[in-house]
C-alpha positions as CSV (number, residue, x, y, z in Angstrom):
1,M,10.2,0.9,16.1
2,L,10.4,1.6,12.3
3,R,9.0,-0.8,9.7
4,V,9.6,-0.2,6.0
5,K,9.3,-2.8,3.4
6,S,11.8,-2.8,0.6
7,R,10.0,-2.2,-2.8
8,K,12.9,-3.9,-4.7
9,Q,12.5,-7.3,-3.2
10,Q,10.9,-9.8,-5.4
11,H,8.3,-12.4,-4.2
12,L,8.9,-15.9,-4.5
13,F,5.2,-16.5,-5.3
14,D,2.9,-14.1,-6.9
15,P,0.5,-13.0,-4.1
16,W,-2.2,-12.2,-6.8
17,Q,-2.1,-15.7,-8.4
18,F,-5.6,-16.4,-7.2
19,M,-6.9,-13.9,-9.5
20,S,-8.1,-14.8,-13.2
21,P,-5.8,-13.3,-15.8
22,K,-8.6,-11.1,-17.1
23,R,-9.0,-9.7,-13.6
24,R,-5.3,-9.0,-12.9
25,K,-5.1,-7.2,-16.2
26,M,-7.8,-5.0,-15.5
27,L,-6.2,-4.0,-12.1
28,D,-2.8,-3.5,-13.8
29,H,-4.4,-1.2,-16.5
30,D,-6.6,0.8,-14.3
31,W,-5.7,3.3,-11.4
32,P,-4.4,0.4,-8.9
33,G,-1.8,-0.6,-11.2
34,F,-0.6,3.0,-12.1
35,F,-0.6,3.8,-8.4
36,R,1.4,0.5,-7.5
37,A,3.8,1.1,-10.3
38,H,4.4,4.9,-10.3
39,V,3.0,6.7,-7.1
40,L,4.2,4.3,-4.4
41,E,7.9,4.8,-5.1
42,L,7.4,8.5,-5.1
43,L,6.1,8.6,-1.6
44,P,8.5,10.5,0.8
45,V,8.8,7.5,3.3
46,D,12.2,8.4,4.0
47,K,11.1,11.7,5.4
48,L,8.6,10.4,7.5
49,A,10.8,7.7,8.8
50,L,13.1,10.3,10.6
51,V,10.4,11.0,13.2
52,F,10.3,7.4,14.4
53,P,13.0,5.8,16.6
54,Q,14.6,2.9,15.0
55,N,14.7,0.3,17.7
56,I,12.3,1.4,20.6
57,G,8.6,1.5,20.9
58,R,5.9,-0.3,19.2
59,P,6.4,-1.0,15.6
60,T,4.8,1.3,13.2
61,K,2.4,0.3,10.6
62,E,4.2,-0.1,7.3
63,L,5.1,3.4,6.1
64,Y,4.2,2.8,2.3
65,T,0.7,1.7,3.4
66,V,0.3,4.6,5.7
67,L,1.2,7.3,3.3
68,G,-0.5,5.4,0.4
69,T,-3.7,5.4,2.2
70,L,-3.4,9.0,3.0
71,A,-3.0,9.8,-0.6
72,L,-5.7,7.7,-1.7
73,Q,-8.0,9.0,0.9
74,Q,-7.4,12.6,-0.5
75,Y,-7.8,11.4,-4.1
76,H,-11.2,9.7,-3.6
77,D,-12.4,12.4,-1.0
78,L,-13.2,9.9,1.7
79,T,-13.8,10.4,5.4
80,D,-11.7,8.4,7.8
81,Q,-14.4,5.7,8.4
82,Q,-14.8,5.4,4.6
83,T,-11.0,5.0,4.2
84,S,-10.8,2.5,7.0
85,E,-13.5,0.4,5.1
86,Q,-11.7,0.7,1.8
87,L,-8.3,-0.3,3.4
88,S,-10.1,-3.2,5.0
89,Y,-12.2,-4.6,2.1
90,N,-11.4,-3.1,-1.2
91,L,-9.2,-5.4,-3.6
92,Q,-8.2,-2.4,-5.6
93,W,-6.6,-0.7,-2.6
94,H,-5.0,-3.8,-1.6
95,F,-3.5,-4.2,-5.1
96,A,-2.5,-0.5,-5.3
97,L,-0.8,-0.7,-1.7
98,E,0.7,-4.1,-2.3
99,L,-1.0,-5.4,0.8
100,R,-0.6,-9.1,1.3
101,G,-2.2,-10.6,4.4
102,R,-2.0,-8.6,7.5
103,T,-1.8,-4.7,7.4
């Protein structure tokens, strides 16, 4: 089963409101903000989605998260274990990939 979040949908509440304005500005003006604003929308999610059935099977992980994680893994030259740790705990990765809550 295919799962893709719409990148055009606005949030009712800012999921990053817990951050101080200075911290949020740092994320916006560093690589996480650039990745979030410019790279995520260029990921070929539509091409990857073609290989998954629409309504049978286990739900996929969100495809922007999958492709974004692979791109960040290559960019930072990380092992699979290091990538898993970054995706689990690194706030910069959460911000860049627009992760809110469960992944």
